[in-house]
N, CA, C, O and the ligand as a Tripos MOL2 file, in Angstrom:
@<TRIPOS>MOLECULE
protein
  273   271    69     0     0
PROTEIN
NO_CHARGES

@<TRIPOS>ATOM
      1 N          -4.9240   19.6680    0.0660 N.3       1 MET1
      2 CA         -3.8470   18.6770    0.2850 C.3       1 MET1
      3 C          -3.7910   18.2810    1.7550 C.2       1 MET1
      4 O          -3.8370   19.1200    2.6540 O.2       1 MET1
      5 N          -3.6910   16.9890    1.9620 N.am      2 GLN2
      6 CA         -3.6070   16.4670    3.3220 C.3       2 GLN2
      7 C          -2.2760   16.8740    3.9660 C.2       2 GLN2
      8 O          -1.2210   16.7610    3.3420 O.2       2 GLN2
      9 N          -2.3300   17.3430    5.2030 N.am      3 ASN3
     10 CA         -1.1190   17.8520    5.8450 C.3       3 ASN3
     11 C          -0.5830   16.9700    6.9590 C.2       3 ASN3
     12 O           0.5270   17.1810    7.4470 O.2       3 ASN3
     13 N          -1.3750   15.9780    7.3610 N.am      4 ASN4
     14 CA         -0.9410   15.1370    8.4740 C.3       4 ASN4
     15 C          -1.0640   13.6620    8.1190 C.2       4 ASN4
     16 O          -1.8950   13.2820    7.2950 O.2       4 ASN4
     17 N          -0.2410   12.8430    8.7390 N.am      5 CYS5
     18 CA         -0.2570   11.4000    8.5100 C.3       5 CYS5
     19 C          -1.6500   10.8260    8.7940 C.2       5 CYS5
     20 O          -2.2790   11.1750    9.7930 O.2       5 CYS5
     21 N          -2.1240    9.9490    7.9140 N.am      6 ALA6
     22 CA         -3.4600    9.3750    8.0630 C.3       6 ALA6
     23 C          -3.5530    8.4490    9.2690 C.2       6 ALA6
     24 O          -4.6540    8.1590    9.7380 O.2       6 ALA6
     25 N          -2.4230    7.9820    9.7740 N.am      7 ILE7
     26 CA         -2.4450    7.0560   10.9060 C.3       7 ILE7
     27 C          -2.1010    7.7500   12.2200 C.2       7 ILE7
     28 O          -2.8630    7.6650   13.1830 O.2       7 ILE7
     29 N          -0.9620    8.4330   12.2650 N.am      8 CYS8
     30 CA         -0.5140    8.9930   13.5500 C.3       8 CYS8
     31 C          -0.6800   10.5130   13.6430 C.2       8 CYS8
     32 O          -0.3910   11.1050   14.6830 O.2       8 CYS8
     33 N          -1.1500   11.1530   12.5520 N.am      9 ALA9
     34 CA         -1.4370   12.5930   12.5490 C.3       9 ALA9
     35 C          -0.2030   13.4740   12.6570 C.2       9 ALA9
     36 O          -0.3210   14.6750   12.8970 O.2       9 ALA9
     37 N           0.9780   12.8930   12.4830 N.am     10 LYS10
     38 CA          2.2000   13.6950   12.4620 C.3      10 LYS10
     39 C           2.1880   14.5990   11.2230 C.2      10 LYS10
     40 O           1.7280   14.1730   10.1640 O.2      10 LYS10
     41 N           2.6810   15.8320   11.3330 N.am     11 PRO11
     42 CA          2.7440   16.7030   10.1570 C.3      11 PRO11
     43 C           3.5890   16.0570    9.0540 C.2      11 PRO11
     44 O           4.6740   15.5390    9.3190 O.2      11 PRO11
     45 N           3.0900   16.0910    7.8340 N.am     12 LEU12
     46 CA          3.7840   15.4320    6.7280 C.3      12 LEU12
     47 C           4.7910   16.3640    6.0660 C.2      12 LEU12
     48 O           4.5480   17.5610    5.9160 O.2      12 LEU12
     49 N           5.9240   15.7900    5.6740 N.am     13 GLU13
     50 CA          6.8910   16.5320    4.8760 C.3      13 GLU13
     51 C           6.7420   16.1160    3.4200 C.2      13 GLU13
     52 O           6.1110   15.1090    3.1020 O.2      13 GLU13
     53 N           7.3310   16.9060    2.5560 N.am     14 ASN14
     54 CA          7.2730   16.6110    1.1220 C.3      14 ASN14
     55 C           7.7620   15.1810    0.8150 C.2      14 ASN14
     56 O           7.1920   14.4770   -0.0180 O.2      14 ASN14
     57 N           8.8220   14.7840    1.5060 N.am     15 ASP15
     58 CA          9.3700   13.4400    1.2790 C.3      15 ASP15
     59 C           8.3850   12.3480    1.6850 C.2      15 ASP15
     60 O           8.3050   11.3100    1.0290 O.2      15 ASP15
     61 N           7.6370   12.5760    2.7630 N.am     16 ASP16
     62 CA          6.6490   11.5840    3.2170 C.3      16 ASP16
     63 C           5.5920   11.3820    2.1300 C.2      16 ASP16
     64 O           5.2190   10.2530    1.8100 O.2      16 ASP16
     65 N           5.1240   12.4850    1.5750 N.am     17 ILE17
     66 CA          4.0860   12.4190    0.5470 C.3      17 ILE17
     67 C           4.6290   11.7290   -0.7070 C.2      17 ILE17
     68 O           3.9610   10.8850   -1.3050 O.2      17 ILE17
     69 N           5.8480   12.1020   -1.0930 N.am     18 GLY18
     70 CA          6.4580   11.4790   -2.2670 C.3      18 GLY18
     71 C           6.6420    9.9820   -2.0780 C.2      18 GLY18
     72 O           6.3760    9.1960   -2.9880 O.2      18 GLY18
     73 N           7.0990    9.5890   -0.8930 N.am     19 ALA19
     74 CA          7.3450    8.1690   -0.6290 C.3      19 ALA19
     75 C           6.0380    7.3830   -0.6380 C.2      19 ALA19
     76 O           5.9880    6.2660   -1.1530 O.2      19 ALA19
     77 N           4.9800    7.9620   -0.0710 N.am     20 THR20
     78 CA          3.6810    7.2780   -0.0890 C.3      20 THR20
     79 C           3.2190    7.0640   -1.5210 C.2      20 THR20
     80 O           2.7250    5.9930   -1.8730 O.2      20 THR20
     81 N           3.3860    8.1010   -2.3490 N.am     21 LYS21
     82 CA          2.9850    7.9710   -3.7560 C.3      21 LYS21
     83 C           3.7820    6.8900   -4.4510 C.2      21 LYS21
     84 O           3.2220    6.0890   -5.2000 O.2      21 LYS21
     85 N           5.0840    6.8560   -4.2140 N.am     22 LYS22
     86 CA          5.9340    5.8670   -4.8680 C.3      22 LYS22
     87 C           5.5800    4.4510   -4.4220 C.2      22 LYS22
     88 O           5.5450    3.5240   -5.2310 O.2      22 LYS22
     89 N           5.3210    4.2980   -3.1320 N.am     23 LEU23
     90 CA          5.1520    2.9560   -2.5730 C.3      23 LEU23
     91 C           3.7230    2.4390   -2.7070 C.2      23 LEU23
     92 O           3.5140    1.2280   -2.7900 O.2      23 LEU23
     93 N           2.7440    3.3260   -2.7280 N.am     24 ILE24
     94 CA          1.3500    2.8710   -2.7280 C.3      24 ILE24
     95 C           0.6680    3.1830   -4.0540 C.2      24 ILE24
     96 O           0.2170    2.2710   -4.7470 O.2      24 ILE24
     97 N           0.5870    4.4580   -4.4130 N.am     25 ASN25
     98 CA         -0.1460    4.7980   -5.6300 C.3      25 ASN25
     99 C           0.1970    6.2160   -6.0590 C.2      25 ASN25
    100 O          -0.1020    7.1810   -5.3550 O.2      25 ASN25
    101 N           0.8120    6.3270   -7.1940 N.am     26 ARG26
    102 CA          1.2740    7.6210   -7.6920 C.3      26 ARG26
    103 C           0.1360    8.6350   -7.8220 C.2      26 ARG26
    104 O           0.3530    9.8360   -7.6560 O.2      26 ARG26
    105 N          -1.0740    8.1560   -8.1180 N.am     27 GLY27
    106 CA         -2.1730    9.0770   -8.3690 C.3      27 GLY27
    107 C          -2.9940    9.4310   -7.1400 C.2      27 GLY27
    108 O          -3.9960   10.1370   -7.2490 O.2      27 GLY27
    109 N          -2.5900    8.9600   -5.9970 N.am     28 MET28
    110 CA         -3.4150    9.1780   -4.8000 C.3      28 MET28
    111 C          -3.4210   10.6450   -4.3840 C.2      28 MET28
    112 O          -2.4610   11.3780   -4.6210 O.2      28 MET28
    113 N          -4.5160   11.0550   -3.7600 N.am     29 THR29
    114 CA         -4.6320   12.4430   -3.3170 C.3      29 THR29
    115 C          -4.8970   12.5270   -1.8150 C.2      29 THR29
    116 O          -4.9070   13.6220   -1.2530 O.2      29 THR29
    117 N          -5.1110   11.3860   -1.1600 N.am     30 GLU30
    118 CA         -5.2980   11.3890    0.2890 C.3      30 GLU30
    119 C          -4.8120   10.0530    0.8520 C.2      30 GLU30
    120 O          -4.4780    9.1390    0.0990 O.2      30 GLU30
    121 N          -4.7770    9.9490    2.1810 N.am     31 GLY31
    122 CA         -4.3040    8.7190    2.8100 C.3      31 GLY31
    123 C          -2.7910    8.6520    2.9060 C.2      31 GLY31
    124 O          -2.2230    7.5700    3.0550 O.2      31 GLY31
    125 N          -2.1270    9.8160    2.8200 N.am     32 PHE32
    126 CA         -0.6630    9.8320    2.8990 C.3      32 PHE32
    127 C          -0.1970    9.4610    4.3020 C.2      32 PHE32
    128 O          -0.8650    9.7510    5.2950 O.2      32 PHE32
    129 N           0.9640    8.8120    4.3600 N.am     33 LEU33
    130 CA          1.5280    8.3720    5.6320 C.3      33 LEU33
    131 C           2.9070    8.9820    5.8420 C.2      33 LEU33
    132 O           3.6130    9.3050    4.8860 O.2      33 LEU33
    133 N           3.2760    9.1340    7.1110 N.am     34 CYS34
    134 CA          4.6410    9.5690    7.4150 C.3      34 CYS34
    135 C           5.5870    8.3830    7.2050 C.2      34 CYS34
    136 O           5.1380    7.2490    7.0390 O.2      34 CYS34
    137 N           6.8840    8.6470    7.2130 N.am     35 LYS35
    138 CA          7.8580    7.5900    6.9530 C.3      35 LYS35
    139 C           7.7630    6.4520    7.9670 C.2      35 LYS35
    140 O           7.8970    5.2840    7.6020 O.2      35 LYS35
    141 N           7.5370    6.7800    9.2200 N.am     36 ALA36
    142 CA          7.4550    5.7520   10.2590 C.3      36 ALA36
    143 C           6.2680    4.8190   10.0000 C.2      36 ALA36
    144 O           6.3960    3.6010   10.1310 O.2      36 ALA36
    145 N           5.1270    5.3810    9.6380 N.am     37 CYS37
    146 CA          3.9350    4.5630    9.3910 C.3      37 CYS37
    147 C           4.0770    3.7910    8.0730 C.2      37 CYS37
    148 O           3.5930    2.6650    7.9620 O.2      37 CYS37
    149 N           4.7340    4.3860    7.0810 N.am     38 LEU38
    150 CA          5.0020    3.6620    5.8350 C.3      38 LEU38
    151 C           5.8770    2.4400    6.1260 C.2      38 LEU38
    152 O           5.6180    1.3420    5.6340 O.2      38 LEU38
    153 N           6.9130    2.6530    6.9340 N.am     39 ALA39
    154 CA          7.8250    1.5660    7.2670 C.3      39 ALA39
    155 C           7.0650    0.4300    7.9480 C.2      39 ALA39
    156 O           7.2660   -0.7420    7.6300 O.2      39 ALA39
    157 N           6.1900    0.7890    8.8870 N.am     40 LYS40
    158 CA          5.3910   -0.2160    9.5910 C.3      40 LYS40
    159 C           4.4920   -0.9650    8.6190 C.2      40 LYS40
    160 O           4.3820   -2.1890    8.6750 O.2      40 LYS40
    161 N           3.8560   -0.2220    7.7370 N.am     41 ARG41
    162 CA          2.9320   -0.8340    6.7830 C.3      41 ARG41
    163 C           3.6340   -1.8500    5.8890 C.2      41 ARG41
    164 O           3.0560   -2.8770    5.5310 O.2      41 ARG41
    165 N           4.8990   -1.5550    5.5250 N.am     42 PHE42
    166 CA          5.6250   -2.4560    4.6400 C.3      42 PHE42
    167 C           6.5490   -3.4010    5.4020 C.2      42 PHE42
    168 O           7.2730   -4.1930    4.7990 O.2      42 PHE42
    169 N           6.5180   -3.3120    6.7330 N.am     43 GLY43
    170 CA          7.2940   -4.2490    7.5440 C.3      43 GLY43
    171 C           8.7980   -4.0670    7.4270 C.2      43 GLY43
    172 O           9.5620   -5.0280    7.5280 O.2      43 GLY43
    173 N           9.2190   -2.8190    7.2110 N.am     44 VAL44
    174 CA         10.6570   -2.5330    7.1460 C.3      44 VAL44
    175 C          10.9910   -1.4470    8.1590 C.2      44 VAL44
    176 O          10.0970   -0.8720    8.7810 O.2      44 VAL44
    177 N          12.2930   -1.1650    8.3240 N.am     45 SER45
    178 CA         12.6760   -0.0950    9.2370 C.3      45 SER45
    179 C          12.5700    1.2500    8.5160 C.2      45 SER45
    180 O          12.5670    1.3200    7.2870 O.2      45 SER45
    181 N          12.4830    2.3130    9.3180 N.am     46 GLU46
    182 CA         12.3810    3.6460    8.7240 C.3      46 GLU46
    183 C          13.6340    3.9650    7.9050 C.2      46 GLU46
    184 O          13.5740    4.7320    6.9450 O.2      46 GLU46
    185 N          14.7610    3.3740    8.2890 N.am     47 GLY47
    186 CA         16.0080    3.5900    7.5500 C.3      47 GLY47
    187 C          15.8900    3.1240    6.1070 C.2      47 GLY47
    188 O          16.4420    3.7450    5.1980 O.2      47 GLY47
    189 N          15.1690    2.0290    5.9030 N.am     48 VAL48
    190 CA         14.9750    1.5150    4.5430 C.3      48 VAL48
    191 C          14.2000    2.5230    3.7080 C.2      48 VAL48
    192 O          14.5140    2.7440    2.5380 O.2      48 VAL48
    193 N          13.1880    3.1310    4.3130 N.am     49 ILE49
    194 CA         12.3970    4.1420    3.6050 C.3      49 ILE49
    195 C          13.2880    5.3410    3.2610 C.2      49 ILE49
    196 O          13.2220    5.8780    2.1560 O.2      49 ILE49
    197 N          14.1210    5.7500    4.2260 N.am     50 ASN50
    198 CA         15.0230    6.8780    3.9640 C.3      50 ASN50
    199 C          15.9810    6.5760    2.8200 C.2      50 ASN50
    200 O          16.2530    7.4350    1.9820 O.2      50 ASN50
    201 N          16.4870    5.3520    2.7950 N.am     51 GLU51
    202 CA         17.4000    4.9640    1.7080 C.3      51 GLU51
    203 C          16.7000    5.0260    0.3590 C.2      51 GLU51
    204 O          17.2630    5.4990   -0.6280 O.2      51 GLU51
    205 N          15.4600    4.5380    0.3330 N.am     52 LYS52
    206 CA         14.6990    4.5710   -0.9190 C.3      52 LYS52
    207 C          14.4740    6.0050   -1.3700 C.2      52 LYS52
    208 O          14.6050    6.3170   -2.5540 O.2      52 LYS52
    209 N          14.1300    6.8870   -0.4170 N.am     53 ILE53
    210 CA         13.8960    8.2860   -0.7570 C.3      53 ILE53
    211 C          15.1610    8.9020   -1.3540 C.2      53 ILE53
    212 O          15.1030    9.6130   -2.3570 O.2      53 ILE53
    213 N          16.3010    8.6210   -0.7270 N.am     54 GLU54
    214 CA         17.5580    9.1740   -1.2600 C.3      54 GLU54
    215 C          17.8510    8.6140   -2.6480 C.2      54 GLU54
    216 O          18.3420    9.3260   -3.5230 O.2      54 GLU54
    217 N          17.5450    7.3320   -2.8400 N.am     55 TYR55
    218 CA         17.7490    6.7130   -4.1490 C.3      55 TYR55
    219 C          16.8690    7.3880   -5.2080 C.2      55 TYR55
    220 O          17.3370    7.7220   -6.2970 O.2      55 TYR55
    221 N          15.5950    7.5810   -4.8730 N.am     56 TRP56
    222 CA         14.6780    8.2220   -5.8180 C.3      56 TRP56
    223 C          15.1160    9.6480   -6.1070 C.2      56 TRP56
    224 O          15.0550   10.1120   -7.2460 O.2      56 TRP56
    225 N          15.5700   10.3550   -5.0330 N.am     57 ARG57
    226 CA         16.0150   11.7340   -5.2130 C.3      57 ARG57
    227 C          17.2170   11.7810   -6.1680 C.2      57 ARG57
    228 O          17.2880   12.6060   -7.0780 O.2      57 ARG57
    229 N          18.1530   10.8620   -5.9200 N.am     58 GLU58
    230 CA         19.3430   10.7940   -6.7710 C.3      58 GLU58
    231 C          18.9650   10.4790   -8.2100 C.2      58 GLU58
    232 O          19.6140   10.9470   -9.1460 O.2      58 GLU58
    233 N          17.9180    9.6860   -8.3850 N.am     59 SER59
    234 CA         17.4760    9.2980   -9.7180 C.3      59 SER59
    235 C          16.7580   10.4370  -10.4390 C.2      59 SER59
    236 O          16.4130   10.3280  -11.6160 O.2      59 SER59
    237 N          16.5390   11.5380   -9.7040 N.am     60 GLY60
    238 CA         15.9080   12.6950  -10.3160 C.3      60 GLY60
    239 C          14.3940   12.6690  -10.2820 C.2      60 GLY60
    240 O          13.7440   13.4020  -11.0270 O.2      60 GLY60
    241 N          13.8210   11.8300   -9.4240 N.am     61 CYS61
    242 CA         12.3600   11.7700   -9.3220 C.3      61 CYS61
    243 C          11.8170   13.1250   -8.8700 C.2      61 CYS61
    244 O          12.2820   13.6960   -7.8840 O.2      61 CYS61
    245 N          10.8430   13.6210   -9.5960 N.am     62 LEU62
    246 CA         10.3230   14.9600   -9.3310 C.3      62 LEU62
    247 C           9.4470   15.0340   -8.0800 C.2      62 LEU62
    248 O           9.0810   16.1260   -7.6440 O.2      62 LEU62
    249 N           9.1100   13.8840   -7.5050 N.am     63 LEU63
    250 CA          8.3180   13.8920   -6.2780 C.3      63 LEU63
    251 C           9.1570   14.3420   -5.0850 C.2      63 LEU63
    252 O           8.6200   14.7010   -4.0370 O.2      63 LEU63
    253 N          10.4830   14.3210   -5.2550 N.am     64 PHE64
    254 CA         11.3620   14.6480   -4.1340 C.3      64 PHE64
    255 C          12.1900   15.8730   -4.4660 C.2      64 PHE64
    256 O          12.9170   15.9020   -5.4590 O.2      64 PHE64
    257 N          12.0680   16.8950   -3.6090 N.am     65 ALA65
    258 CA         12.8140   18.1250   -3.8480 C.3      65 ALA65
    259 C          14.3070   17.8460   -3.7480 C.2      65 ALA65
    260 O          14.7590   17.0860   -2.8920 O.2      65 ALA65
    261 N          15.0460   18.4650   -4.6240 N.am     66 LYS66
    262 CA         16.4960   18.3280   -4.5580 C.3      66 LYS66
    263 C          17.0270   19.0340   -3.3300 C.2      66 LYS66
    264 O          16.5370   20.1020   -2.9620 O.2      66 LYS66
    265 N          18.0360   18.4390   -2.6880 N.am     67 LYS67
    266 CA         18.6630   19.1090   -1.5520 C.3      67 LYS67
    267 C          19.5560   20.2130   -2.0720 C.2      67 LYS67
    268 O          20.2570   20.0460   -3.0700 O.2      67 LYS67
    269 N          19.5240   21.3580   -1.3770 N.am     68 GLN68
    270 CA         20.3330   22.5010   -1.8320 C.3      68 GLN68
    271 C          21.7600   22.3190   -1.3790 C.2      68 GLN68
    272 O          22.6080   23.1680   -1.6570 O.2      68 GLN68
    273 ZN          2.4110    8.3540   10.7810 Zn       69 ZN69
@<TRIPOS>BOND
     1     1     2 1
     2     2     3 1
     3     3     4 2
     4     3     5 am
     5     5     6 1
     6     6     7 1
     7     7     8 2
     8     7     9 am
     9     9    10 1
    10    10    11 1
    11    11    12 2
    12    11    13 am
    13    13    14 1
    14    14    15 1
    15    15    16 2
    16    15    17 am
    17    17    18 1
    18    18    19 1
    19    19    20 2
    20    19    21 am
    21    21    22 1
    22    22    23 1
    23    23    24 2
    24    23    25 am
    25    25    26 1
    26    26    27 1
    27    27    28 2
    28    27    29 am
    29    29    30 1
    30    30    31 1
    31    31    32 2
    32    31    33 am
    33    33    34 1
    34    34    35 1
    35    35    36 2
    36    35    37 am
    37    37    38 1
    38    38    39 1
    39    39    40 2
    40    39    41 am
    41    41    42 1
    42    42    43 1
    43    43    44 2
    44    43    45 am
    45    45    46 1
    46    46    47 1
    47    47    48 2
    48    47    49 am
    49    49    50 1
    50    50    51 1
    51    51    52 2
    52    51    53 am
    53    53    54 1
    54    54    55 1
    55    55    56 2
    56    55    57 am
    57    57    58 1
    58    58    59 1
    59    59    60 2
    60    59    61 am
    61    61    62 1
    62    62    63 1
    63    63    64 2
    64    63    65 am
    65    65    66 1
    66    66    67 1
    67    67    68 2
    68    67    69 am
    69    69    70 1
    70    70    71 1
    71    71    72 2
    72    71    73 am
    73    73    74 1
    74    74    75 1
    75    75    76 2
    76    75    77 am
    77    77    78 1
    78    78    79 1
    79    79    80 2
    80    79    81 am
    81    81    82 1
    82    82    83 1
    83    83    84 2
    84    83    85 am
    85    85    86 1
    86    86    87 1
    87    87    88 2
    88    87    89 am
    89    89    90 1
    90    90    91 1
    91    91    92 2
    92    91    93 am
    93    93    94 1
    94    94    95 1
    95    95    96 2
    96    95    97 am
    97    97    98 1
    98    98    99 1
    99    99   100 2
   100    99   101 am
   101   101   102 1
   102   102   103 1
   103   103   104 2
   104   103   105 am
   105   105   106 1
   106   106   107 1
   107   107   108 2
   108   107   109 am
   109   109   110 1
   110   110   111 1
   111   111   112 2
   112   111   113 am
   113   113   114 1
   114   114   115 1
   115   115   116 2
   116   115   117 am
   117   117   118 1
   118   118   119 1
   119   119   120 2
   120   119   121 am
   121   121   122 1
   122   122   123 1
   123   123   124 2
   124   123   125 am
   125   125   126 1
   126   126   127 1
   127   127   128 2
   128   127   129 am
   129   129   130 1
   130   130   131 1
   131   131   132 2
   132   131   133 am
   133   133   134 1
   134   134   135 1
   135   135   136 2
   136   135   137 am
   137   137   138 1
   138   138   139 1
   139   139   140 2
   140   139   141 am
   141   141   142 1
   142   142   143 1
   143   143   144 2
   144   143   145 am
   145   145   146 1
   146   146   147 1
   147   147   148 2
   148   147   149 am
   149   149   150 1
   150   150   151 1
   151   151   152 2
   152   151   153 am
   153   153   154 1
   154   154   155 1
   155   155   156 2
   156   155   157 am
   157   157   158 1
   158   158   159 1
   159   159   160 2
   160   159   161 am
   161   161   162 1
   162   162   163 1
   163   163   164 2
   164   163   165 am
   165   165   166 1
   166   166   167 1
   167   167   168 2
   168   167   169 am
   169   169   170 1
   170   170   171 1
   171   171   172 2
   172   171   173 am
   173   173   174 1
   174   174   175 1
   175   175   176 2
   176   175   177 am
   177   177   178 1
   178   178   179 1
   179   179   180 2
   180   179   181 am
   181   181   182 1
   182   182   183 1
   183   183   184 2
   184   183   185 am
   185   185   186 1
   186   186   187 1
   187   187   188 2
   188   187   189 am
   189   189   190 1
   190   190   191 1
   191   191   192 2
   192   191   193 am
   193   193   194 1
   194   194   195 1
   195   195   196 2
   196   195   197 am
   197   197   198 1
   198   198   199 1
   199   199   200 2
   200   199   201 am
   201   201   202 1
   202   202   203 1
   203   203   204 2
   204   203   205 am
   205   205   206 1
   206   206   207 1
   207   207   208 2
   208   207   209 am
   209   209   210 1
   210   210   211 1
   211   211   212 2
   212   211   213 am
   213   213   214 1
   214   214   215 1
   215   215   216 2
   216   215   217 am
   217   217   218 1
   218   218   219 1
   219   219   220 2
   220   219   221 am
   221   221   222 1
   222   222   223 1
   223   223   224 2
   224   223   225 am
   225   225   226 1
   226   226   227 1
   227   227   228 2
   228   227   229 am
   229   229   230 1
   230   230   231 1
   231   231   232 2
   232   231   233 am
   233   233   234 1
   234   234   235 1
   235   235   236 2
   236   235   237 am
   237   237   238 1
   238   238   239 1
   239   239   240 2
   240   239   241 am
   241   241   242 1
   242   242   243 1
   243   243   244 2
   244   243   245 am
   245   245   246 1
   246   246   247 1
   247   247   248 2
   248   247   249 am
   249   249   250 1
   250   250   251 1
   251   251   252 2
   252   251   253 am
   253   253   254 1
   254   254   255 1
   255   255   256 2
   256   255   257 am
   257   257   258 1
   258   258   259 1
   259   259   260 2
   260   259   261 am
   261   261   262 1
   262   262   263 1
   263   263   264 2
   264   263   265 am
   265   265   266 1
   266   266   267 1
   267   267   268 2
   268   267   269 am
   269   269   270 1
   270   270   271 1
   271   271   272 2
@<TRIPOS>SUBSTRUCTURE
     1 MET1         2 RESIDUE 1 A MET
     2 GLN2         6 RESIDUE 1 A GLN
     3 ASN3        10 RESIDUE 1 A ASN
     4 ASN4        14 RESIDUE 1 A ASN
     5 CYS5        18 RESIDUE 1 A CYS
     6 ALA6        22 RESIDUE 1 A ALA
     7 ILE7        26 RESIDUE 1 A ILE
     8 CYS8        30 RESIDUE 1 A CYS
     9 ALA9        34 RESIDUE 1 A ALA
    10 LYS10       38 RESIDUE 1 A LYS
    11 PRO11       42 RESIDUE 1 A PRO
    12 LEU12       46 RESIDUE 1 A LEU
    13 GLU13       50 RESIDUE 1 A GLU
    14 ASN14       54 RESIDUE 1 A ASN
    15 ASP15       58 RESIDUE 1 A ASP
    16 ASP16       62 RESIDUE 1 A ASP
    17 ILE17       66 RESIDUE 1 A ILE
    18 GLY18       70 RESIDUE 1 A GLY
    19 ALA19       74 RESIDUE 1 A ALA
    20 THR20       78 RESIDUE 1 A THR
    21 LYS21       82 RESIDUE 1 A LYS
    22 LYS22       86 RESIDUE 1 A LYS
    23 LEU23       90 RESIDUE 1 A LEU
    24 ILE24       94 RESIDUE 1 A ILE
    25 ASN25       98 RESIDUE 1 A ASN
    26 ARG26      102 RESIDUE 1 A ARG
    27 GLY27      106 RESIDUE 1 A GLY
    28 MET28      110 RESIDUE 1 A MET
    29 THR29      114 RESIDUE 1 A THR
    30 GLU30      118 RESIDUE 1 A GLU
    31 GLY31      122 RESIDUE 1 A GLY
    32 PHE32      126 RESIDUE 1 A PHE
    33 LEU33      130 RESIDUE 1 A LEU
    34 CYS34      134 RESIDUE 1 A CYS
    35 LYS35      138 RESIDUE 1 A LYS
    36 ALA36      142 RESIDUE 1 A ALA
    37 CYS37      146 RESIDUE 1 A CYS
    38 LEU38      150 RESIDUE 1 A LEU
    39 ALA39      154 RESIDUE 1 A ALA
    40 LYS40      158 RESIDUE 1 A LYS
    41 ARG41      162 RESIDUE 1 A ARG
    42 PHE42      166 RESIDUE 1 A PHE
    43 GLY43      170 RESIDUE 1 A GLY
    44 VAL44      174 RESIDUE 1 A VAL
    45 SER45      178 RESIDUE 1 A SER
    46 GLU46      182 RESIDUE 1 A GLU
    47 GLY47      186 RESIDUE 1 A GLY
    48 VAL48      190 RESIDUE 1 A VAL
    49 ILE49      194 RESIDUE 1 A ILE
    50 ASN50      198 RESIDUE 1 A ASN
    51 GLU51      202 RESIDUE 1 A GLU
    52 LYS52      206 RESIDUE 1 A LYS
    53 ILE53      210 RESIDUE 1 A ILE
    54 GLU54      214 RESIDUE 1 A GLU
    55 TYR55      218 RESIDUE 1 A TYR
    56 TRP56      222 RESIDUE 1 A TRP
    57 ARG57      226 RESIDUE 1 A ARG
    58 GLU58      230 RESIDUE 1 A GLU
    59 SER59      234 RESIDUE 1 A SER
    60 GLY60      238 RESIDUE 1 A GLY
    61 CYS61      242 RESIDUE 1 A CYS
    62 LEU62      246 RESIDUE 1 A LEU
    63 LEU63      250 RESIDUE 1 A LEU
    64 PHE64      254 RESIDUE 1 A PHE
    65 ALA65      258 RESIDUE 1 A ALA
    66 LYS66      262 RESIDUE 1 A LYS
    67 LYS67      266 RESIDUE 1 A LYS
    68 GLN68      270 RESIDUE 1 A GLN
    69 ZN69       273 GROUP 0 **** ****
């Protein structure tokens, strides 16, 4: 499993990987991006990505760990 962002090499969190899968390709196994690079790629602010992640988490998407 890839551990760092494919663009900026920042260590990836579970949410970064989940968001990349949701936004680009659910079946992908490499080329994951951090939230900042995802935001740049889609031309939105990082806040928009965070909102989407929270929305997906609330929806029960299994790609995103539930907050304790
Ligand atoms: Zn990055």
